[in-house]
C-alpha positions in Angstrom: -34.2 -69.5 31.7 -35.8 -66.2 32.9 -38.4 -64.3 30.9 -35.9 -61.7 29.6 -33.6 -64.4 28.2 -36.6 -66.2 26.6 -37.6 -62.9 24.9 -34.1 -62.3 23.6 -34.0 -65.9 22.2 -37.4 -65.4 20.5 -36.2 -62.1 19.0 -32.9 -63.6 17.7 -34.8 -66.6 16.2 -37.3 -64.2 14.6 -34.5 -62.2 13.0 -32.8 -65.4 11.8 -36.0 -66.6 10.2 -36.6 -63.2 8.5 -33.0 -63.2 7.2 -33.5 -66.8 5.9 -36.7 -65.8 4.1 -35.1 -62.7 2.5 -32.1 -64.8 1.4 -34.3 -67.5 -0.2 -36.5 -64.8 -1.8 -33.4 -63.1 -3.3 -32.1 -66.3 -4.8 -35.5 -67.0 -6.3 -35.6 -63.5 -7.6 -32.1 -63.8 -9.2 -33.1 -67.1 -10.9 -36.3 -65.5 -12.1 -34.4 -62.6 -13.6 -31.9 -65.0 -15.3 -34.8 -67.0 -16.7 -36.4 -63.8 -18.0 -33.2 -62.8 -19.7 -32.9 -66.2 -21.4 -36.5 -66.0 -22.4 -36.0 -62.4 -23.7 -33.0 -63.5 -25.8 -34.8 -66.6 -27.1 -37.8 -64.5 -28.0 -35.8 -61.8 -29.9 -37.4 -61.4 -33.3 -35.1 -59.7 -35.9 -38.1 -58.9 -38.0 -38.9 -56.2 -35.3 -36.1 -54.2 -36.9 -37.6 -54.4 -40.4 -39.0 -51.1 -41.7 -38.0 -47.5 -41.8 -36.9 -45.8 -38.6 -36.6 -42.0 -38.1 -34.0 -40.7 -35.8 -35.6 -38.9 -32.8 -32.8 -36.3 -32.5 -32.5 -35.5 -36.2 -35.5 -36.4 -38.4 -33.4 -35.9 -41.5 -31.7 -39.2 -40.7 -33.6 -42.4 -41.6 -32.4 -46.0 -41.3 -34.3 -48.8 -43.2 -33.9 -52.5 -42.5 -35.2 -54.7 -45.2 -36.3 -58.3 -44.9 -33.6 -59.5 -47.4 -30.9 -58.5 -44.9 -30.1 -55.2 -46.6 -30.2 -51.7 -45.1 -30.1 -48.1 -46.2 -29.1 -45.1 -44.2 -30.5 -41.9 -45.6 -29.7 -38.3 -44.7 -31.8 -35.5 -46.2 -29.6 -32.4 -46.4 -31.6 -29.2 -46.1 -29.2 -27.4 -48.4 -27.9 -30.2 -50.6 -28.6 -33.5 -52.1 -29.8 -36.5 -50.1 -27.0 -38.8 -49.1 -27.4 -42.5 -48.6 -25.4 -45.6 -47.7 -26.5 -49.1 -48.3 -25.2 -52.6 -47.4 -26.2 -55.6 -45.4 -27.2 -56.1 -41.8 -27.2 -59.0 -39.4 -28.0 -59.7 -35.8 -26.2 -62.0 -33.3 -25.7 -62.7 -29.7 -22.9 -64.0 -27.5 -23.1 -67.6 -28.8 -23.0 -66.7 -32.6 -20.9 -63.6 -32.7 -18.4 -63.3 -35.5 -14.8 -64.2 -34.7 -13.6 -60.7 -35.6 -16.1 -59.0 -33.2 -13.8 -57.4 -30.7 -16.2 -55.8 -28.2 -17.3 -57.2 -24.8 -20.3 -59.4 -25.1 -22.8 -59.8 -22.3 -25.3 -62.5 -21.8 -28.6 -61.7 -23.4 -27.3 -58.8 -25.4 -28.3 -58.6 -29.1 -26.0 -56.9 -31.5 -26.4 -55.5 -35.0 -23.7 -55.2 -37.6 -24.1 -52.9 -40.6 -21.7 -53.7 -43.5 -21.4 -51.3 -46.4 -18.7 -51.2 -49.1 -16.2 -49.4 -46.9 -16.7 -50.4 -43.3 -18.7 -52.3 -40.7 -20.4 -50.6 -37.8 -21.5 -52.4 -34.7 -24.4 -51.6 -32.3 -26.0 -53.2 -29.4 -29.8 -53.0 -29.2 -30.9 -51.6 -25.9 -34.6 -51.5 -26.8 -36.8 -52.5 -29.7 -40.5 -52.5 -29.9 -42.8 -52.2 -32.9 -42.7 -48.4 -32.5 -39.2 -47.6 -31.1 -35.6 -48.6 -31.4 -32.6 -47.6 -29.3 -29.2 -48.7 -30.5 -25.8 -47.9 -28.9 -22.9 -47.5 -31.4 -20.1 -49.6 -29.9 -17.2 -47.5 -31.2 -18.0 -44.4 -29.1 -21.1 -45.4 -27.0 -23.3 -42.9 -28.7 -27.0 -43.6 -28.4 -29.3 -43.6 -31.4 -33.0 -43.4 -30.7 -35.5 -44.0 -33.5 -39.3 -44.1 -34.0 -41.0 -46.1 -36.7 -41.8 -44.1 -39.8 
């Protein structure tokens, strides 16, 4: 084999080794992300929701989650009386969703249902920390962002 052919073989082998390393690394990365999602789901603490949250876009709107599973939505009208709605709230994931929950459910997603006297509203939690909460209303995909009061 002449020198040029040896060089081509070395380059091809080098490229194949690099492709193999990238492939293995990507599989490990995917497994790690899946493990992180499972860990995130398992570590979700519904008590993070407990407290009063002020809507970032309209500070007249407050949502309070109580430890006893009740909630109160309050809107302070600037020209009229304060309006509030109360009911119960619960969280669930793909494995323990209610049978009448008719929205797509992804792995690792955490949902919140608010039930008052007249209706149930469903949200997916896209972020929750001790200071901020972002929920997506499933009926129309509107995003609600809150900060802790």
